[in-house]
C-alpha positions as YAML, in Angstrom:
chain: A
units: angstrom
residues:
- id: 1
  name: MET
  ca: [224.28, -130.54, 112.07]
- id: 2
  name: LYS
  ca: [223.75, -133.27, 114.70]
- id: 3
  name: PHE
  ca: [222.52, -130.69, 117.20]
- id: 4
  name: SER
  ca: [220.09, -129.21, 114.66]
- id: 5
  name: LEU
  ca: [218.74, -132.66, 113.78]
- id: 6
  name: THR
  ca: [218.27, -133.48, 117.47]
- id: 7
  name: LEU
  ca: [216.28, -130.26, 117.97]
- id: 8
  name: SER
  ca: [214.08, -131.03, 114.96]
- id: 9
  name: LEU
  ca: [213.36, -134.54, 116.22]
- id: 10
  name: LEU
  ca: [212.60, -133.16, 119.68]
- id: 11
  name: SER
  ca: [210.15, -130.65, 118.24]
- id: 12
  name: LEU
  ca: [208.38, -133.40, 116.29]
- id: 13
  name: ALA
  ca: [208.21, -135.55, 119.41]
- id: 14
  name: LEU
  ca: [206.69, -132.70, 121.42]
- id: 15
  name: VAL
  ca: [204.01, -132.06, 118.81]
- id: 16
  name: ALA
  ca: [203.23, -135.79, 118.63]
- id: 17
  name: ALA
  ca: [203.04, -136.04, 122.41]
- id: 18
  name: SER
  ca: [200.90, -132.93, 122.85]
- id: 19
  name: PRO
  ca: [197.22, -133.82, 123.18]
- id: 20
  name: ALA
  ca: [194.89, -132.46, 120.55]
- id: 21
  name: LEU
  ca: [191.99, -130.38, 121.78]
- id: 22
  name: GLU
  ca: [188.50, -131.77, 121.86]
- id: 23
  name: PRO
  ca: [187.25, -132.59, 118.36]
- id: 24
  name: ILE
  ca: [185.01, -130.11, 116.60]
- id: 25
  name: GLY
  ca: [181.45, -130.78, 117.73]
- id: 26
  name: PRO
  ca: [178.19, -130.32, 115.80]
- id: 27
  name: ALA
  ca: [177.90, -126.67, 116.86]
- id: 28
  name: GLY
  ca: [181.52, -126.12, 115.80]
- id: 29
  name: GLU
  ca: [180.82, -127.72, 112.42]
- id: 30
  name: ARG
  ca: [177.90, -125.37, 111.91]
- id: 31
  name: LEU
  ca: [180.08, -122.41, 112.83]
- id: 32
  name: THR
  ca: [182.74, -123.64, 110.38]
- id: 33
  name: LYS
  ca: [180.17, -123.74, 107.57]
- id: 34
  name: PHE
  ca: [179.10, -120.21, 108.42]
- id: 35
  name: TYR
  ca: [182.67, -118.87, 108.37]
- id: 36
  name: ASP
  ca: [183.42, -120.72, 105.12]
- id: 37
  name: SER
  ca: [180.39, -119.05, 103.52]
- id: 38
  name: VAL
  ca: [181.43, -115.50, 104.42]
- id: 39
  name: PRO
  ca: [183.19, -113.85, 101.43]
- id: 40
  name: VAL
  ca: [185.86, -112.18, 103.53]
- id: 41
  name: GLU
  ca: [188.56, -112.72, 100.90]
- id: 42
  name: GLU
  ca: [186.51, -110.81, 98.33]
- id: 43
  name: LEU
  ca: [184.99, -108.07, 100.53]
- id: 44
  name: TRP
  ca: [186.20, -105.78, 103.35]
- id: 45
  name: ILE
  ca: [189.29, -105.29, 101.18]
- id: 46
  name: ALA
  ca: [191.99, -102.90, 102.38]
- id: 47
  name: GLY
  ca: [192.47, -99.60, 100.61]
- id: 48
  name: ALA
  ca: [188.82, -98.68, 100.09]
- id: 49
  name: ILE
  ca: [186.08, -97.24, 102.26]
- id: 50
  name: VAL
  ca: [183.47, -99.96, 102.75]
- id: 51
  name: ASP
  ca: [180.02, -100.52, 104.18]
- id: 52
  name: TRP
  ca: [180.80, -102.15, 107.52]
- id: 53
  name: ARG
  ca: [177.91, -104.61, 107.30]
- id: 54
  name: THR
  ca: [178.46, -105.91, 103.77]
- id: 55
  name: GLY
  ca: [182.13, -105.19, 103.10]
- id: 56
  name: GLU
  ca: [181.17, -103.65, 99.76]
- id: 57
  name: PRO
  ca: [183.12, -100.53, 98.70]
- id: 58
  name: THR
  ca: [180.96, -97.44, 99.14]
- id: 59
  name: GLY
  ca: [182.61, -95.55, 96.27]
- id: 60
  name: LYS
  ca: [183.53, -92.76, 98.66]
- id: 61
  name: PRO
  ca: [186.98, -91.46, 97.66]
- id: 62
  name: VAL
  ca: [189.94, -92.01, 99.96]
- id: 63
  name: THR
  ca: [191.32, -88.58, 100.80]
- id: 64
  name: ASP
  ca: [194.13, -89.48, 103.20]
- id: 65
  name: ASN
  ca: [197.15, -91.76, 103.37]
- id: 66
  name: GLY
  ca: [195.52, -94.25, 105.73]
- id: 67
  name: LYS
  ca: [195.66, -97.97, 104.99]
- id: 68
  name: HIS
  ca: [191.89, -98.34, 105.46]
- id: 69
  name: THR
  ca: [191.84, -101.92, 106.70]
- id: 70
  name: HIS
  ca: [188.59, -103.34, 108.03]
- id: 71
  name: CYS
  ca: [189.29, -105.98, 110.69]
- id: 72
  name: SER
  ca: [186.98, -104.37, 113.24]
- id: 73
  name: GLN
  ca: [184.15, -103.79, 110.80]
- id: 74
  name: PHE
  ca: [184.31, -107.37, 109.57]
- id: 75
  name: ALA
  ca: [184.33, -108.69, 113.15]
- id: 76
  name: ALA
  ca: [181.27, -106.57, 113.98]
- id: 77
  name: ALA
  ca: [179.47, -107.72, 110.82]
- id: 78
  name: ALA
  ca: [180.17, -111.41, 111.52]
- id: 79
  name: CYS
  ca: [179.03, -111.01, 115.13]
- id: 80
  name: GLU
  ca: [175.82, -109.31, 114.00]
- id: 81
  name: ARG
  ca: [175.04, -112.24, 111.70]
- id: 82
  name: LEU
  ca: [175.59, -114.57, 114.66]
- id: 83
  name: GLY
  ca: [173.14, -112.58, 116.76]
- id: 84
  name: VAL
  ca: [175.82, -111.06, 119.00]
- id: 85
  name: TYR
  ca: [176.49, -107.36, 119.62]
- id: 86
  name: LEU
  ca: [180.03, -106.01, 119.28]
- id: 87
  name: LEU
  ca: [180.81, -102.30, 119.34]
- id: 88
  name: ARG
  ca: [180.30, -101.02, 115.80]
- id: 89
  name: PRO
  ca: [179.24, -98.02, 113.71]
- id: 90
  name: PRO
  ca: [177.43, -95.76, 114.33]
- id: 91
  name: GLU
  ca: [178.08, -96.18, 118.08]
- id: 92
  name: HIS
  ca: [181.76, -95.75, 117.25]
- id: 93
  name: SER
  ca: [183.28, -94.64, 113.96]
- id: 94
  name: ALA
  ca: [185.28, -97.11, 111.89]
- id: 95
  name: VAL
  ca: [188.43, -95.11, 112.72]
- id: 96
  name: LEU
  ca: [190.52, -96.90, 115.37]
- id: 97
  name: LEU
  ca: [187.54, -99.16, 116.05]
- id: 98
  name: ALA
  ca: [189.62, -102.22, 117.03]
- id: 99
  name: ASN
  ca: [191.26, -100.24, 119.85]
- id: 100
  name: ALA
  ca: [187.82, -99.11, 121.00]
- id: 101
  name: GLN
  ca: [186.48, -102.68, 120.85]
- id: 102
  name: TYR
  ca: [189.44, -103.81, 122.99]
- id: 103
  name: ASP
  ca: [188.43, -101.27, 125.66]
- id: 104
  name: TRP
  ca: [184.70, -101.89, 125.28]
- id: 105
  name: LEU
  ca: [184.81, -105.66, 125.77]
- id: 106
  name: PRO
  ca: [185.87, -105.71, 129.47]
- id: 107
  name: GLU
  ca: [184.03, -102.48, 130.33]
- id: 108
  name: ASN
  ca: [180.68, -102.93, 128.58]
- id: 109
  name: GLY
  ca: [180.91, -106.25, 126.76]
- id: 110
  name: ILE
  ca: [180.11, -108.22, 129.92]
- id: 111
  name: GLY
  ca: [176.62, -106.71, 129.82]
- id: 112
  name: HIS
  ca: [176.25, -108.13, 126.31]
- id: 113
  name: GLY
  ca: [177.39, -111.63, 127.30]
- id: 114
  name: TRP
  ca: [181.12, -111.47, 126.50]
- id: 115
  name: VAL
  ca: [183.60, -113.01, 128.94]
- id: 116
  name: ASN
  ca: [187.40, -113.14, 128.98]
- id: 117
  name: VAL
  ca: [189.34, -116.41, 128.76]
- id: 118
  name: ALA
  ca: [192.98, -116.81, 129.61]
- id: 119
  name: ASN
  ca: [194.67, -118.10, 126.47]
- id: 120
  name: GLY
  ca: [194.54, -119.42, 122.94]
- id: 121
  name: VAL
  ca: [193.98, -123.01, 124.04]
- id: 122
  name: ALA
  ca: [190.75, -122.05, 125.81]
- id: 123
  name: ALA
  ca: [189.78, -119.85, 122.85]
- id: 124
  name: GLN
  ca: [190.28, -122.66, 120.33]
- id: 125
  name: ASP
  ca: [188.40, -125.13, 122.51]
- id: 126
  name: LEU
  ca: [185.39, -122.83, 122.81]
- id: 127
  name: ALA
  ca: [185.36, -122.14, 119.06]
- id: 128
  name: ASN
  ca: [185.41, -125.91, 118.49]
- id: 129
  name: ARG
  ca: [182.35, -126.10, 120.74]
- id: 130
  name: GLY
  ca: [180.57, -123.56, 118.54]
- id: 131
  name: GLN
  ca: [181.09, -120.26, 120.33]
- id: 132
  name: VAL
  ca: [182.02, -117.05, 118.55]
- id: 133
  name: VAL
  ca: [185.43, -116.07, 119.94]
- id: 134
  name: LEU
  ca: [187.29, -112.79, 119.41]
- id: 135
  name: ALA
  ca: [191.04, -112.25, 119.49]
- id: 136
  name: VAL
  ca: [191.75, -108.56, 120.00]
- id: 137
  name: TYR
  ca: [194.83, -106.36, 120.45]
- id: 138
  name: LYS
  ca: [195.09, -102.66, 121.31]
- id: 139
  name: ASN
  ca: [197.92, -100.63, 119.81]
- id: 140
  name: GLY
  ca: [200.06, -98.88, 122.41]
- id: 141
  name: ASP
  ca: [200.08, -95.82, 120.18]
- id: 142
  name: PRO
  ca: [196.59, -94.28, 120.48]
- id: 143
  name: LYS
  ca: [196.92, -92.85, 116.97]
- id: 144
  name: ARG
  ca: [197.54, -96.24, 115.36]
- id: 145
  name: SER
  ca: [195.13, -99.10, 114.86]
- id: 146
  name: GLY
  ca: [195.03, -102.35, 116.79]
- id: 147
  name: HIS
  ca: [193.67, -105.57, 115.37]
- id: 148
  name: ILE
  ca: [190.80, -108.01, 115.87]
- id: 149
  name: ALA
  ca: [190.03, -111.42, 114.39]
- id: 150
  name: LEU
  ca: [187.65, -114.31, 115.02]
- id: 151
  name: ILE
  ca: [188.84, -117.72, 116.19]
- id: 152
  name: ARG
  ca: [187.40, -120.40, 113.94]
- id: 153
  name: PRO
  ca: [187.07, -124.10, 114.75]
- id: 154
  name: GLY
  ca: [190.22, -126.05, 114.02]
- id: 155
  name: ILE
  ca: [192.18, -129.15, 115.03]
- id: 156
  name: ARG
  ca: [195.36, -128.03, 116.77]
- id: 157
  name: THR
  ca: [197.51, -129.35, 119.59]
- id: 158
  name: GLU
  ca: [198.48, -127.24, 122.56]
- id: 159
  name: VAL
  ca: [202.05, -127.07, 121.25]
- id: 160
  name: GLU
  ca: [200.85, -125.84, 117.86]
- id: 161
  name: ILE
  ca: [198.73, -123.18, 119.55]
- id: 162
  name: ALA
  ca: [201.73, -122.06, 121.61]
- id: 163
  name: GLN
  ca: [203.78, -121.76, 118.41]
- id: 164
  name: GLN
  ca: [201.23, -120.28, 116.00]
- id: 165
  name: GLY
  ca: [198.04, -119.58, 117.90]
- id: 166
  name: PRO
  ca: [194.53, -120.81, 117.15]
- id: 167
  name: ASP
  ca: [192.90, -120.83, 113.72]
- id: 168
  name: ILE
  ca: [191.36, -117.51, 112.66]
- id: 169
  name: ILE
  ca: [189.22, -115.78, 110.06]
- id: 170
  name: GLN
  ca: [189.89, -112.07, 109.55]
- id: 171
  name: ALA
  ca: [189.93, -108.96, 107.44]
- id: 172
  name: GLY
  ca: [192.96, -106.67, 107.59]
- id: 173
  name: GLY
  ca: [196.03, -105.92, 105.55]
- id: 174
  name: HIS
  ca: [195.45, -109.45, 104.25]
- id: 175
  name: ASN
  ca: [192.06, -111.12, 104.44]
- id: 176
  name: TYR
  ca: [192.00, -114.81, 105.40]
- id: 177
  name: ARG
  ca: [189.12, -117.24, 105.54]
- id: 178
  name: ARG
  ca: [191.55, -119.53, 107.38]
- id: 179
  name: GLY
  ca: [194.90, -118.61, 108.90]
- id: 180
  name: ASN
  ca: [196.58, -118.72, 112.28]
- id: 181
  name: LEU
  ca: [196.80, -116.07, 114.96]
- id: 182
  name: LYS
  ca: [200.53, -115.42, 114.59]
- id: 183
  name: LYS
  ca: [200.17, -114.88, 110.85]
- id: 184
  name: GLY
  ca: [197.06, -112.74, 111.19]
- id: 185
  name: PHE
  ca: [198.66, -110.42, 113.75]
- id: 186
  name: ALA
  ca: [202.01, -110.25, 111.92]
- id: 187
  name: ASN
  ca: [201.72, -106.47, 111.50]
- id: 188
  name: HIS
  ca: [201.79, -106.29, 115.31]
- id: 189
  name: PRO
  ca: [204.57, -108.81, 116.05]
- id: 190
  name: ARG
  ca: [204.83, -107.90, 119.74]
- id: 191
  name: ALA
  ca: [201.15, -108.74, 120.20]
- id: 192
  name: PHE
  ca: [201.62, -112.49, 119.72]
- id: 193
  name: ALA
  ca: [205.17, -112.75, 121.04]
- id: 194
  name: ASN
  ca: [204.36, -110.92, 124.28]
- id: 195
  name: GLY
  ca: [200.94, -112.45, 124.89]
- id: 196
  name: GLU
  ca: [199.14, -109.12, 124.46]
- id: 197
  name: ILE
  ca: [196.17, -110.55, 122.54]
- id: 198
  name: LYS
  ca: [192.99, -110.98, 124.60]
- id: 199
  name: PHE
  ca: [190.30, -113.60, 123.94]
- id: 200
  name: TYR
  ca: [186.56, -113.17, 124.41]
- id: 201
  name: PRO
  ca: [183.96, -115.89, 123.70]
- id: 202
  name: HIS
  ca: [180.18, -115.55, 123.41]
- id: 203
  name: PRO
  ca: [177.54, -118.17, 122.62]
- id: 204
  name: VAL
  ca: [176.10, -117.93, 119.12]
- id: 205
  name: VAL
  ca: [172.53, -116.65, 119.27]
- id: 206
  name: LYS
  ca: [171.49, -117.23, 115.66]
- id: 207
  name: PHE
  ca: [172.93, -117.85, 112.23]
- id: 208
  name: GLY
  ca: [172.09, -115.02, 109.86]
- id: 209
  name: HIS
  ca: [172.81, -114.77, 106.16]
- id: 210
  name: ALA
  ca: [176.52, -114.88, 105.35]
- id: 211
  name: GLU
  ca: [176.08, -112.57, 102.39]
...
């Protein structure tokens, strides 16, 4: 009991001692308002075939046993509204699109202004400064989907980011307007635990309509 209490107090001390990242700046506040206005918890819902741009169900019947989650389509739609190109339909089908986006970003994304940053601390910092930042994972099984989410501005310490990752907005098995990276990638537990998630920021070019 004493040992457990000591560990708990030590954890609290580490979090208290860990410096917070830079506060959210004006560009980050604007990005926050944009993300808060996107109806991701009502659209791009798993289990239906959707229009990638709007997240609205197309009415097309599901004829297979696939989960039909839409993380990659939502990411592409959000990026489009921010004036940034991310691999999307019709250049690539919605099937296994997150895996394709993972490959596209270092190969072709650089020509569209994407760069790679080393870790979640850098990713959170850049989102707080108002950049659109992707977190993307490729499934090791080429027949199974990976995952992609957007880092949203948030106040977190470096210790909190190490434990839970940056703040995110995503579609997927569960759609979140605000969550954390570890929670969002829970269907791929090795991704977070083994540091297999890659981060790519890009300056926002414009703010389009959220709906």
